[in-house]
MIMI-72973 format. One record per residue (C-alpha): residue in one letter; z, x, y. Coordinates in steps of 0.5 Angstrom, whole numbers, plus 2048, in hexadecimal, padded with zeros to 3 digits. Layout:
N
+------+-----+-----+-----+
: type :   Z :   X :   Y :
+------+-----+-----+-----+
:    A :   Z :   X :   Y :
...
+------+-----+-----+-----+
***
This chain:
633
+------+-----+-----+-----+
: type :   Z :   X :   Y :
+------+-----+-----+-----+
:    X : 7E6 : 844 : 802 :
:    X : 7E3 : 844 : 7FB :
:    X : 7DC : 846 : 7FA :
:    X : 7D9 : 83F : 7FA :
:    X : 7DC : 83D : 800 :
:    X : 7DA : 844 : 803 :
:    X : 7D3 : 843 : 801 :
:    X : 7D2 : 83C : 803 :
:    X : 7D5 : 83F : 80A :
:    X : 7D0 : 844 : 80A :
:    X : 7CA : 83F : 809 :
:    X : 7CC : 83A : 80E :
:    X : 7CD : 83F : 813 :
:    X : 7C6 : 842 : 812 :
:    X : 7C3 : 83B : 812 :
:    X : 7C6 : 83A : 819 :
:    X : 7C4 : 840 : 81B :
:    X : 7BD : 83F : 81A :
:    X : 7BE : 838 : 81D :
:    X : 7C1 : 83B : 823 :
:    X : 7BB : 840 : 824 :
:    X : 7B6 : 83A : 822 :
:    X : 7B9 : 836 : 827 :
:    X : 7B8 : 83B : 82D :
:    X : 7B1 : 83D : 82B :
:    X : 7AF : 836 : 82B :
:    X : 7B2 : 835 : 832 :
:    X : 7AE : 83B : 835 :
:    X : 7A8 : 839 : 832 :
:    X : 7A8 : 832 : 834 :
:    X : 7AB : 834 : 83B :
:    X : 7A5 : 839 : 83C :
:    X : 7A0 : 835 : 839 :
:    X : 79F : 838 : 833 :
:    X : 79D : 83F : 836 :
:    X : 7A2 : 844 : 837 :
:    X : 7A1 : 84A : 83C :
:    X : 7A3 : 851 : 83A :
:    X : 7A9 : 850 : 83F :
:    X : 7AB : 84A : 83C :
:    X : 7AB : 84D : 835 :
:    X : 7B0 : 852 : 837 :
:    X : 7B4 : 84D : 83A :
:    X : 7B4 : 849 : 834 :
:    X : 7B6 : 84F : 830 :
:    X : 7BC : 851 : 834 :
:    X : 7BF : 84A : 834 :
:    X : 7BE : 849 : 82D :
:    X : 7C4 : 84D : 82B :
:    X : 7C8 : 84A : 830 :
:    X : 7C7 : 843 : 82E :
:    X : 7C8 : 845 : 827 :
:    X : 7CF : 848 : 828 :
:    X : 7D1 : 842 : 82D :
:    X : 7CF : 83C : 829 :
:    X : 7D2 : 83F : 822 :
:    X : 7D8 : 841 : 825 :
:    X : 7D9 : 83A : 828 :
:    X : 7D6 : 837 : 822 :
:    X : 7DC : 83A : 81E :
:    X : 7E1 : 838 : 823 :
:    X : 7DF : 831 : 822 :
:    X : 7E0 : 831 : 81B :
:    X : 7D9 : 830 : 819 :
:    X : 7DA : 835 : 813 :
:    X : 7E0 : 832 : 810 :
:    X : 7DD : 82B : 80E :
:    X : 7D9 : 829 : 808 :
:    X : 7D2 : 827 : 80A :
:    X : 7D2 : 822 : 805 :
:    X : 7D7 : 81E : 808 :
:    X : 7D4 : 81F : 80F :
:    X : 7D7 : 81A : 814 :
:    X : 7D7 : 817 : 81B :
:    X : 7DD : 81C : 81D :
:    X : 7D9 : 822 : 81A :
:    X : 7D3 : 820 : 81E :
:    X : 7D7 : 81F : 824 :
:    X : 7DA : 826 : 823 :
:    X : 7D2 : 829 : 823 :
:    X : 7D1 : 825 : 82A :
:    X : 7D7 : 828 : 82D :
:    X : 7D6 : 82F : 82A :
:    X : 7CE : 82F : 82D :
:    X : 7D0 : 82C : 833 :
:    X : 7D5 : 831 : 835 :
:    X : 7D1 : 837 : 832 :
:    X : 7CB : 835 : 837 :
:    X : 7D0 : 835 : 83D :
:    X : 7D3 : 83B : 83B :
:    X : 7CC : 83E : 83B :
:    X : 7CA : 83B : 841 :
:    X : 7D0 : 83E : 845 :
:    X : 7CE : 845 : 841 :
:    X : 7C7 : 845 : 844 :
:    X : 7C9 : 843 : 84B :
:    X : 7CE : 849 : 84B :
:    X : 7C9 : 84E : 848 :
:    X : 7C2 : 84C : 84B :
:    X : 7C3 : 846 : 850 :
:    X : 7BE : 843 : 84C :
:    X : 7B8 : 848 : 84E :
:    X : 7B2 : 847 : 849 :
:    X : 7B6 : 842 : 845 :
:    X : 7B5 : 83A : 845 :
:    X : 7BB : 836 : 845 :
:    X : 7B7 : 831 : 841 :
:    X : 7B7 : 836 : 83B :
:    X : 7BF : 834 : 83A :
:    X : 7BE : 82D : 83A :
:    X : 7B8 : 82D : 835 :
:    X : 7BC : 832 : 831 :
:    X : 7C2 : 82E : 831 :
:    X : 7BE : 828 : 82F :
:    X : 7BB : 82C : 829 :
:    X : 7C2 : 82F : 827 :
:    X : 7C5 : 828 : 826 :
:    X : 7BF : 825 : 822 :
:    X : 7BE : 82B : 81E :
:    X : 7C6 : 82C : 81C :
:    X : 7C7 : 825 : 81B :
:    X : 7C1 : 824 : 817 :
:    X : 7C3 : 82A : 812 :
:    X : 7CA : 827 : 811 :
:    X : 7C7 : 820 : 810 :
:    X : 7C2 : 822 : 80C :
:    X : 7C7 : 825 : 807 :
:    X : 7CB : 81E : 807 :
:    X : 7C5 : 81A : 806 :
:    X : 7C3 : 81F : 800 :
:    X : 7CA : 81E : 7FC :
:    X : 7CA : 816 : 7FE :
:    X : 7C3 : 814 : 7FD :
:    X : 7C1 : 819 : 7F8 :
:    X : 7C6 : 81E : 7F6 :
:    X : 7CB : 819 : 7F4 :
:    X : 7C6 : 814 : 7F1 :
:    X : 7C8 : 812 : 7EA :
:    X : 7C1 : 812 : 7E8 :
:    X : 7C0 : 819 : 7EB :
:    X : 7C6 : 81B : 7E7 :
:    X : 7C4 : 817 : 7E0 :
:    X : 7BD : 81B : 7E1 :
:    X : 7C0 : 821 : 7E2 :
:    X : 7C5 : 821 : 7DC :
:    X : 7BF : 81E : 7D7 :
:    X : 7BB : 825 : 7D9 :
:    X : 7C1 : 82A : 7D9 :
:    X : 7C5 : 827 : 7D4 :
:    X : 7C1 : 822 : 7CF :
:    X : 7C6 : 823 : 7CA :
:    X : 7CC : 820 : 7CE :
:    X : 7CD : 818 : 7CF :
:    X : 7CB : 816 : 7D6 :
:    X : 7D1 : 812 : 7D9 :
:    X : 7D0 : 80A : 7D9 :
:    X : 7D1 : 806 : 7DF :
:    X : 7D3 : 7FF : 7DF :
:    X : 7CF : 7FA : 7E3 :
:    X : 7D4 : 7F8 : 7E9 :
:    X : 7D4 : 7F2 : 7EE :
:    X : 7D9 : 7F3 : 7F4 :
:    X : 7DB : 7EC : 7F7 :
:    X : 7DC : 7ED : 7FE :
:    X : 7D7 : 7F0 : 803 :
:    X : 7DC : 7F2 : 808 :
:    X : 7E0 : 7F9 : 80A :
:    X : 7E4 : 7F9 : 803 :
:    X : 7DD : 7F8 : 7FF :
:    X : 7D9 : 7FD : 803 :
:    X : 7DF : 802 : 802 :
:    X : 7DF : 801 : 7FA :
:    X : 7D8 : 802 : 7FA :
:    X : 7D8 : 808 : 7FE :
:    X : 7DD : 80B : 7FA :
:    X : 7D9 : 809 : 7F3 :
:    X : 7D3 : 80C : 7F6 :
:    X : 7D6 : 813 : 7F8 :
:    X : 7DA : 814 : 7F2 :
:    X : 7D7 : 816 : 7EC :
:    X : 7DC : 815 : 7E7 :
:    X : 7DC : 80D : 7E8 :
:    X : 7D9 : 809 : 7E3 :
:    X : 7D6 : 804 : 7E7 :
:    X : 7CF : 802 : 7E9 :
:    X : 7D0 : 7FD : 7EF :
:    X : 7CA : 7F8 : 7EF :
:    X : 7CC : 7F4 : 7F5 :
:    X : 7D1 : 7F0 : 7F9 :
:    X : 7D3 : 7E9 : 7F9 :
:    X : 7D6 : 7E6 : 7FF :
:    X : 7D7 : 7DE : 802 :
:    X : 7D5 : 7E0 : 809 :
:    X : 7CE : 7DD : 809 :
:    X : 7CC : 7E2 : 80F :
:    X : 7CC : 7E8 : 80A :
:    X : 7C8 : 7E5 : 805 :
:    X : 7C1 : 7E9 : 804 :
:    X : 7C4 : 7EF : 808 :
:    X : 7C6 : 7F6 : 805 :
:    X : 7CC : 7FA : 805 :
:    X : 7CA : 802 : 804 :
:    X : 7C3 : 7FF : 801 :
:    X : 7C6 : 7FA : 7FC :
:    X : 7C5 : 7F3 : 7FD :
:    X : 7CA : 7ED : 7FF :
:    X : 7C8 : 7E8 : 7F9 :
:    X : 7CB : 7E2 : 7FB :
:    X : 7D2 : 7DE : 7FB :
:    X : 7D8 : 7DE : 7F6 :
:    X : 7D5 : 7D7 : 7F3 :
:    X : 7CF : 7DB : 7F0 :
:    X : 7D3 : 7E1 : 7ED :
:    X : 7D1 : 7DE : 7E6 :
:    X : 7CA : 7DE : 7E8 :
:    X : 7C9 : 7E5 : 7EA :
:    X : 7CE : 7E8 : 7E4 :
:    X : 7C9 : 7E5 : 7DF :
:    X : 7C3 : 7E7 : 7E3 :
:    X : 7C5 : 7EE : 7E5 :
:    X : 7C9 : 7EF : 7DE :
:    X : 7CF : 7F1 : 7E2 :
:    X : 7D5 : 7F4 : 7DD :
:    X : 7DA : 7F4 : 7E3 :
:    X : 7DC : 7F0 : 7E9 :
:    X : 7E1 : 7F3 : 7EE :
:    X : 7E4 : 7EE : 7F3 :
:    X : 7E4 : 7F2 : 7FA :
:    X : 7E7 : 7ED : 7FF :
:    X : 7EF : 7EF : 800 :
:    X : 7F0 : 7EA : 805 :
:    X : 7ED : 7E4 : 801 :
:    X : 7F2 : 7DE : 800 :
:    X : 7F5 : 7DC : 7FA :
:    X : 7EF : 7D6 : 7F9 :
:    X : 7EA : 7DB : 7FB :
:    X : 7EC : 7E0 : 7F5 :
:    X : 7ED : 7DA : 7F0 :
:    X : 7E6 : 7D7 : 7F2 :
:    X : 7E3 : 7DE : 7F1 :
:    X : 7E7 : 7E0 : 7EA :
:    X : 7E5 : 7D9 : 7E7 :
:    X : 7DE : 7DB : 7E9 :
:    X : 7DF : 7E2 : 7E5 :
:    X : 7E2 : 7DE : 7DF :
:    X : 7DB : 7DA : 7DE :
:    X : 7D8 : 7E1 : 7DD :
:    X : 7D9 : 7E6 : 7D7 :
:    X : 7DA : 7EC : 7DD :
:    X : 7E1 : 7EF : 7DE :
:    X : 7E4 : 7EE : 7E4 :
:    X : 7E9 : 7F2 : 7E8 :
:    X : 7EB : 7F2 : 7EF :
:    X : 7ED : 7F6 : 7F5 :
:    X : 7F4 : 7F4 : 7F7 :
:    X : 7F6 : 7F2 : 7FE :
:    X : 7F8 : 7F7 : 803 :
:    X : 7FF : 7F5 : 803 :
:    X : 7FF : 7F8 : 7FC :
:    X : 7FC : 7FE : 7FE :
:    X : 801 : 804 : 7FF :
:    X : 7FC : 808 : 803 :
:    X : 7F9 : 802 : 806 :
:    X : 7F2 : 805 : 804 :
:    X : 7ED : 802 : 800 :
:    X : 7EB : 806 : 7FA :
:    X : 7E8 : 805 : 7F3 :
:    X : 7EE : 807 : 7F0 :
:    X : 7F2 : 801 : 7F3 :
:    X : 7ED : 7FD : 7EF :
:    X : 7F1 : 7F9 : 7E9 :
:    X : 7F1 : 7F3 : 7E5 :
:    X : 7F2 : 7EC : 7E8 :
:    X : 7F9 : 7EA : 7E8 :
:    X : 7FD : 7E4 : 7E9 :
:    X : 7FF : 7E7 : 7F0 :
:    X : 7F8 : 7E7 : 7F2 :
:    X : 7F8 : 7DF : 7F2 :
:    X : 7FE : 7DF : 7F7 :
:    X : 7FA : 7E1 : 7FD :
:    X : 7FF : 7E4 : 801 :
:    X : 7FC : 7E7 : 807 :
:    X : 7FE : 7EE : 809 :
:    X : 804 : 7EF : 80D :
:    X : 803 : 7F2 : 814 :
:    X : 808 : 7F7 : 815 :
:    X : 80B : 7FB : 81B :
:    X : 80A : 802 : 819 :
:    X : 80C : 805 : 81F :
:    X : 813 : 801 : 81F :
:    X : 814 : 802 : 817 :
:    X : 812 : 80A : 818 :
:    X : 817 : 80A : 81D :
:    X : 81D : 809 : 819 :
:    X : 81A : 80C : 812 :
:    X : 816 : 812 : 814 :
:    X : 81A : 819 : 814 :
:    X : 820 : 815 : 811 :
:    X : 824 : 816 : 80A :
:    X : 823 : 80F : 807 :
:    X : 827 : 80D : 801 :
:    X : 824 : 807 : 7FC :
:    X : 829 : 804 : 7F7 :
:    X : 826 : 801 : 7F1 :
:    X : 820 : 806 : 7F2 :
:    X : 81D : 805 : 7EC :
:    X : 81D : 7FD : 7EC :
:    X : 817 : 7F9 : 7EE :
:    X : 819 : 7F8 : 7F5 :
:    X : 81D : 7FF : 7F6 :
:    X : 816 : 803 : 7F3 :
:    X : 812 : 7FF : 7F8 :
:    X : 816 : 800 : 7FE :
:    X : 816 : 808 : 7FC :
:    X : 80E : 808 : 7FC :
:    X : 80E : 804 : 803 :
:    X : 813 : 809 : 806 :
:    X : 810 : 80F : 804 :
:    X : 80A : 80D : 808 :
:    X : 80E : 80E : 80E :
:    X : 810 : 815 : 80C :
:    X : 817 : 815 : 80C :
:    X : 81B : 81C : 80C :
:    X : 81E : 81A : 805 :
:    X : 81E : 814 : 800 :
:    X : 824 : 814 : 7FB :
:    X : 822 : 80F : 7F5 :
:    X : 829 : 80D : 7F3 :
:    X : 828 : 809 : 7EC :
:    X : 82D : 809 : 7E6 :
:    X : 827 : 808 : 7E1 :
:    X : 825 : 80F : 7DF :
:    X : 81E : 80E : 7DC :
:    X : 81B : 809 : 7E1 :
:    X : 81E : 80E : 7E7 :
:    X : 81B : 814 : 7E3 :
:    X : 814 : 810 : 7E3 :
:    X : 815 : 80E : 7EA :
:    X : 817 : 815 : 7ED :
:    X : 810 : 818 : 7E9 :
:    X : 80C : 812 : 7EC :
:    X : 80E : 813 : 7F3 :
:    X : 80E : 81A : 7F3 :
:    X : 807 : 81A : 7F1 :
:    X : 805 : 815 : 7F6 :
:    X : 809 : 818 : 7FC :
:    X : 809 : 820 : 7FA :
:    X : 80B : 822 : 801 :
:    X : 811 : 81E : 802 :
:    X : 818 : 820 : 7FF :
:    X : 81A : 81B : 7FA :
:    X : 821 : 81B : 7F6 :
:    X : 823 : 817 : 7F0 :
:    X : 82A : 816 : 7EF :
:    X : 82D : 813 : 7E9 :
:    X : 832 : 80E : 7EB :
:    X : 835 : 808 : 7EB :
:    X : 837 : 803 : 7F1 :
:    X : 83E : 801 : 7ED :
:    X : 840 : 808 : 7ED :
:    X : 843 : 80A : 7F4 :
:    X : 843 : 812 : 7F2 :
:    X : 83B : 811 : 7F0 :
:    X : 83A : 80E : 7F7 :
:    X : 83F : 813 : 7FB :
:    X : 83C : 819 : 7F8 :
:    X : 835 : 817 : 7FA :
:    X : 837 : 815 : 801 :
:    X : 83B : 81C : 802 :
:    X : 836 : 820 : 7FF :
:    X : 82F : 81D : 802 :
:    X : 832 : 819 : 808 :
:    X : 82D : 814 : 808 :
:    X : 82B : 810 : 80F :
:    X : 828 : 80A : 80D :
:    X : 82A : 806 : 807 :
:    X : 826 : 801 : 803 :
:    X : 82B : 7FD : 7FE :
:    X : 826 : 7FA : 7F9 :
:    X : 82B : 7FB : 7F2 :
:    X : 82D : 7F5 : 7EF :
:    X : 82D : 7F0 : 7E9 :
:    X : 829 : 7EB : 7EA :
:    X : 828 : 7E7 : 7E4 :
:    X : 82B : 7E0 : 7E5 :
:    X : 82C : 7DE : 7DD :
:    X : 82F : 7E5 : 7DB :
:    X : 834 : 7E5 : 7E1 :
:    X : 836 : 7DE : 7DF :
:    X : 838 : 7E0 : 7D9 :
:    X : 83B : 7E7 : 7DC :
:    X : 83E : 7E5 : 7E3 :
:    X : 842 : 7EB : 7E3 :
:    X : 83C : 7EF : 7E3 :
:    X : 839 : 7EC : 7E9 :
:    X : 840 : 7EE : 7EC :
:    X : 840 : 7F5 : 7EA :
:    X : 839 : 7F7 : 7EC :
:    X : 837 : 7F2 : 7F1 :
:    X : 83D : 7F1 : 7F5 :
:    X : 842 : 7F7 : 7F4 :
:    X : 83B : 7FB : 7F4 :
:    X : 839 : 7F9 : 7FB :
:    X : 840 : 7FA : 7FD :
:    X : 840 : 801 : 7FB :
:    X : 839 : 802 : 7FE :
:    X : 83C : 7FF : 805 :
:    X : 842 : 803 : 805 :
:    X : 83E : 809 : 804 :
:    X : 839 : 808 : 809 :
:    X : 83F : 806 : 80E :
:    X : 843 : 80C : 80D :
:    X : 83D : 811 : 80D :
:    X : 83A : 80E : 813 :
:    X : 833 : 80C : 811 :
:    X : 82F : 809 : 816 :
:    X : 82C : 803 : 813 :
:    X : 82E : 7FF : 80C :
:    X : 829 : 7FA : 80A :
:    X : 82B : 7F6 : 804 :
:    X : 826 : 7F2 : 800 :
:    X : 828 : 7EB : 7FE :
:    X : 825 : 7E5 : 7FB :
:    X : 824 : 7DE : 7FC :
:    X : 828 : 7DC : 7F6 :
:    X : 82E : 7DE : 7FB :
:    X : 82D : 7D7 : 7FF :
:    X : 831 : 7D1 : 7FD :
:    X : 832 : 7D5 : 7F6 :
:    X : 832 : 7D2 : 7F0 :
:    X : 833 : 7D8 : 7EB :
:    X : 838 : 7DE : 7EB :
:    X : 832 : 7E3 : 7ED :
:    X : 830 : 7DF : 7F3 :
:    X : 838 : 7DE : 7F5 :
:    X : 839 : 7E6 : 7F4 :
:    X : 833 : 7E7 : 7F9 :
:    X : 836 : 7E2 : 7FE :
:    X : 83C : 7E6 : 7FE :
:    X : 839 : 7ED : 7FF :
:    X : 835 : 7EA : 805 :
:    X : 83C : 7E8 : 808 :
:    X : 83F : 7EF : 806 :
:    X : 839 : 7F2 : 80A :
:    X : 839 : 7EE : 810 :
:    X : 841 : 7EE : 811 :
:    X : 840 : 7F6 : 811 :
:    X : 83D : 7F5 : 817 :
:    X : 843 : 7F2 : 81A :
:    X : 847 : 7F9 : 81A :
:    X : 846 : 7FC : 821 :
:    X : 847 : 803 : 81E :
:    X : 841 : 802 : 819 :
:    X : 83B : 806 : 81C :
:    X : 837 : 803 : 816 :
:    X : 832 : 7FD : 818 :
:    X : 833 : 7F9 : 811 :
:    X : 82D : 7F3 : 810 :
:    X : 82B : 7EF : 80B :
:    X : 824 : 7ED : 808 :
:    X : 823 : 7E7 : 804 :
:    X : 81D : 7E5 : 800 :
:    X : 81B : 7E1 : 7FA :
:    X : 817 : 7E3 : 7F3 :
:    X : 812 : 7E9 : 7F3 :
:    X : 80C : 7E9 : 7EF :
:    X : 80C : 7EE : 7E9 :
:    X : 814 : 7F0 : 7EA :
:    X : 817 : 7F2 : 7E3 :
:    X : 819 : 7EC : 7DF :
:    X : 816 : 7E7 : 7E4 :
:    X : 812 : 7E1 : 7E1 :
:    X : 80B : 7E3 : 7E1 :
:    X : 80C : 7E9 : 7DC :
:    X : 810 : 7E4 : 7D8 :
:    X : 80A : 7DF : 7D8 :
:    X : 805 : 7E5 : 7D7 :
:    X : 809 : 7E7 : 7D1 :
:    X : 80A : 7E0 : 7CE :
:    X : 802 : 7DF : 7CF :
:    X : 800 : 7E6 : 7CB :
:    X : 805 : 7E3 : 7C6 :
:    X : 801 : 7DD : 7C5 :
:    X : 806 : 7D8 : 7C9 :
:    X : 80A : 7D4 : 7CA :
:    X : 80B : 7D5 : 7D1 :
:    X : 812 : 7D3 : 7D3 :
:    X : 813 : 7D0 : 7DA :
:    X : 81A : 7CD : 7DC :
:    X : 818 : 7C7 : 7DF :
:    X : 811 : 7C4 : 7E1 :
:    X : 813 : 7C3 : 7E8 :
:    X : 817 : 7CA : 7EA :
:    X : 814 : 7CE : 7EF :
:    X : 815 : 7D5 : 7F2 :
:    X : 813 : 7D9 : 7F8 :
:    X : 80F : 7DF : 7F6 :
:    X : 80C : 7E5 : 7FA :
:    X : 809 : 7EC : 7F8 :
:    X : 80E : 7F2 : 7F8 :
:    X : 80A : 7F6 : 7FD :
:    X : 80A : 7F1 : 802 :
:    X : 812 : 7F0 : 801 :
:    X : 813 : 7F7 : 801 :
:    X : 80F : 7F8 : 808 :
:    X : 813 : 7F2 : 80B :
:    X : 81A : 7F5 : 809 :
:    X : 818 : 7FB : 80D :
:    X : 815 : 7F7 : 813 :
:    X : 81C : 7F3 : 813 :
:    X : 820 : 7FA : 812 :
:    X : 81C : 7FC : 819 :
:    X : 81E : 7F5 : 81C :
:    X : 825 : 7F5 : 81A :
:    X : 82B : 7F7 : 81F :
:    X : 830 : 7F5 : 81A :
:    X : 833 : 7EF : 817 :
:    X : 82D : 7EB : 816 :
:    X : 82A : 7E8 : 810 :
:    X : 823 : 7E8 : 810 :
:    X : 81F : 7E3 : 80C :
:    X : 818 : 7E4 : 80A :
:    X : 812 : 7DF : 80A :
:    X : 811 : 7DD : 803 :
:    X : 80B : 7D9 : 804 :
:    X : 80A : 7D3 : 800 :
:    X : 80E : 7D2 : 7FA :
:    X : 80B : 7D2 : 7F3 :
:    X : 80B : 7CD : 7ED :
:    X : 80D : 7D1 : 7E7 :
:    X : 80A : 7CC : 7E2 :
:    X : 803 : 7CD : 7E6 :
:    X : 804 : 7D5 : 7E6 :
:    X : 805 : 7D5 : 7DE :
:    X : 7FF : 7D1 : 7DE :
:    X : 7FB : 7D5 : 7E2 :
:    X : 7FD : 7DB : 7DE :
:    X : 7FB : 7D8 : 7D8 :
:    X : 7F4 : 7D7 : 7DB :
:    X : 7F4 : 7DE : 7DE :
:    X : 7F4 : 7E0 : 7D7 :
:    X : 7EE : 7DC : 7D5 :
:    X : 7F2 : 7D6 : 7D1 :
:    X : 7F4 : 7CF : 7D3 :
:    X : 7FB : 7CD : 7D4 :
:    X : 7FD : 7C8 : 7CF :
:    X : 7F7 : 7C9 : 7CA :
:    X : 7F7 : 7D1 : 7C9 :
:    X : 7FE : 7D2 : 7CB :
:    X : 804 : 7CD : 7CB :
:    X : 808 : 7CC : 7D1 :
:    X : 810 : 7CA : 7D0 :
:    X : 815 : 7C8 : 7D4 :
:    X : 81B : 7CB : 7D2 :
:    X : 820 : 7C8 : 7D8 :
:    X : 824 : 7CB : 7DE :
:    X : 828 : 7D1 : 7DC :
:    X : 82F : 7D2 : 7DE :
:    X : 82F : 7D3 : 7E6 :
:    X : 828 : 7D2 : 7E7 :
:    X : 825 : 7CD : 7EC :
:    X : 81F : 7C9 : 7ED :
:    X : 81D : 7CC : 7F3 :
:    X : 820 : 7D2 : 7F7 :
:    X : 822 : 7D2 : 7FF :
:    X : 822 : 7D7 : 804 :
:    X : 827 : 7D5 : 809 :
:    X : 82E : 7D2 : 808 :
:    X : 830 : 7CC : 80C :
:    X : 833 : 7CE : 813 :
:    X : 82F : 7D4 : 813 :
:    X : 82B : 7D5 : 81A :
:    X : 824 : 7D8 : 819 :
:    X : 820 : 7DB : 81F :
:    X : 819 : 7DE : 81F :
:    X : 818 : 7E5 : 820 :
:    X : 812 : 7E9 : 822 :
:    X : 80F : 7E9 : 81B :
:    X : 80D : 7E3 : 819 :
:    X : 80F : 7E4 : 811 :
:    X : 816 : 7E6 : 813 :
:    X : 81B : 7E1 : 816 :
:    X : 823 : 7E3 : 818 :
:    X : 829 : 7DF : 817 :
:    X : 830 : 7DF : 819 :
:    X : 835 : 7DD : 813 :
:    X : 83C : 7DC : 813 :
:    X : 841 : 7E2 : 812 :
:    X : 847 : 7E2 : 80E :
:    X : 84E : 7E4 : 810 :
:    X : 84E : 7EC : 80E :
:    X : 855 : 7EC : 80B :
:    X : 854 : 7E6 : 807 :
:    X : 84D : 7E8 : 804 :
:    X : 850 : 7EF : 802 :
:    X : 856 : 7EB : 7FE :
:    X : 851 : 7E7 : 7FB :
:    X : 84C : 7ED : 7F9 :
:    X : 853 : 7F0 : 7F6 :
:    X : 854 : 7EA : 7F2 :
:    X : 84D : 7EA : 7F0 :
:    X : 84D : 7F1 : 7ED :
:    X : 854 : 7F0 : 7EA :
:    X : 851 : 7EA : 7E6 :
:    X : 84A : 7EE : 7E5 :
:    X : 84E : 7F3 : 7E1 :
:    X : 852 : 7EE : 7DD :
:    X : 84B : 7EA : 7DC :
:    X : 84E : 7E4 : 7DE :
:    X : 848 : 7DF : 7E0 :
:    X : 84B : 7D9 : 7E2 :
:    X : 84F : 7DD : 7E7 :
:    X : 849 : 7E0 : 7EA :
:    X : 846 : 7DA : 7EB :
:    X : 84C : 7D7 : 7EF :
:    X : 84C : 7DD : 7F3 :
:    X : 845 : 7DD : 7F5 :
:    X : 845 : 7D6 : 7F7 :
:    X : 84B : 7D8 : 7FB :
:    X : 847 : 7DD : 7FF :
:    X : 840 : 7D9 : 7FE :
:    X : 842 : 7D1 : 7FF :
:    X : 83B : 7CF : 7FE :
:    X : 83B : 7D2 : 7F7 :
:    X : 83A : 7CC : 7F2 :
:    X : 83A : 7CE : 7EB :
:    X : 83A : 7C9 : 7E4 :
:    X : 840 : 7CD : 7E2 :
:    X : 844 : 7C9 : 7E8 :
:    X : 846 : 7C3 : 7E5 :
:    X : 849 : 7C0 : 7EC :
:    X : 848 : 7C2 : 7F3 :
:    X : 84E : 7C5 : 7F6 :
+------+-----+-----+-----+
***
């Protein structure tokens, strides 16, 4: 115990002893009508050390000297109540054995209990009140600094308005109030719930509705706006953002709960408003017990661990306290950065970075034999449609052969579960990338037909994710920053989108539900028109489409479709106990034929024969249609 803690303990203990003695004295005074006889005084003197010792020991046992008074909570007050009650009962029992209450009134104990609870609780609460209302008051600190440090600049606080007078808004304000390093000065709240108008939260008023944002920003000279409504719909966020744009104030947002890894609202989570906030995706409800049941305490390997989905999966998996997380990735710098980030965020969990390639069997065998993973999430893949149209042999080598290598290793080393991350482009594919991912789905499914295999293999299929590397939104942002034009392939093209954290959470949930052989399909919500997305992003940047930034339609690229699908004809869809996850049973292939066809793909990939690769892909995936096919066979 350092000197400061030792000194604080002595001061607190001395204060409590005085309060204990005062409580007992007042109990005697009140019980005996403010006049103590010589006999009663002697009884008081005899009882005082017994009361002090008993209560002090109980206070210590109930941790009354371990908490920081400035953060006194209801739990601390409950501990005070328990300590006082138990100590009074012990004292009553002691006096009963010692004197049978001869010359001692029983009501003294009741009065003493009341005063002890009152004084001890008040002492703690008064300290908290001082620090929250005076000691942590910015006005008080500014006066203090001006008196004692007049030569130093006083910190400037930004006048801030919080949109949302609910739990999130209250937590954000409380953190701002209690954290002296934050430079916000909240002047009030805005909320569309009319019943809250005029009421106060921690002394600050709820001023009005979101329609009046501009009015109160101007009236109160607000410099910054914080949107603190994690559950708001896309239309609500869009309305609030449009109102914020009418002011000169900066505006930021607290992201939705699905995006917060810890699930706790904090000032640290506040960031600039982005397009993903306009999607209005509702937080995913997870069965944490079932997910923890297959992740907690397990060795887990994630391929493509530094990619958008792979790193997102790692962040979500670490919440469930695995025994070890193995980051399998071939890109050196992203792996290094992801490893540093995860180890800083989750210091108590063993995280092992492995520089390896799914195309190389030796890399895979080495990590499986050394680390012995029990759960595998296979997210490594090439995914860019136009690039793989030009280099189809790379889709074979990385996606198909890489998946085959991973599936074989998981089976050989008897992993518990193998989860393959697929895409909606595998449905009725019109490009090499989609066809290669559909072949991977078939490989994963067919592995379950091996009766000697102890691993459960399953697939999770979903569409595009917001913010992934190389996706359309970063491209549009870059084009807008350069002054345009923004290039859209076709005015009618649509895509499904979801957030990376949402996709990763649902992958983990599907993994908990799967027994082997299933293809799980995630609910992607409503499709988004890419043309409208481009126009929204231009407006989001404070400019007008076709005026400040031009939009050019460049035509459908090879392998692209106007719209994506999540189901292939003939696939039977069944609901699950999670409303955002469906399961389907897809067709199987002859295992022997599939093996021969994959061998052919590998041979053609080695010799870079694009036309032959497409033909074999179509043999495995009959629904594969490509502009390279001149006729249907």
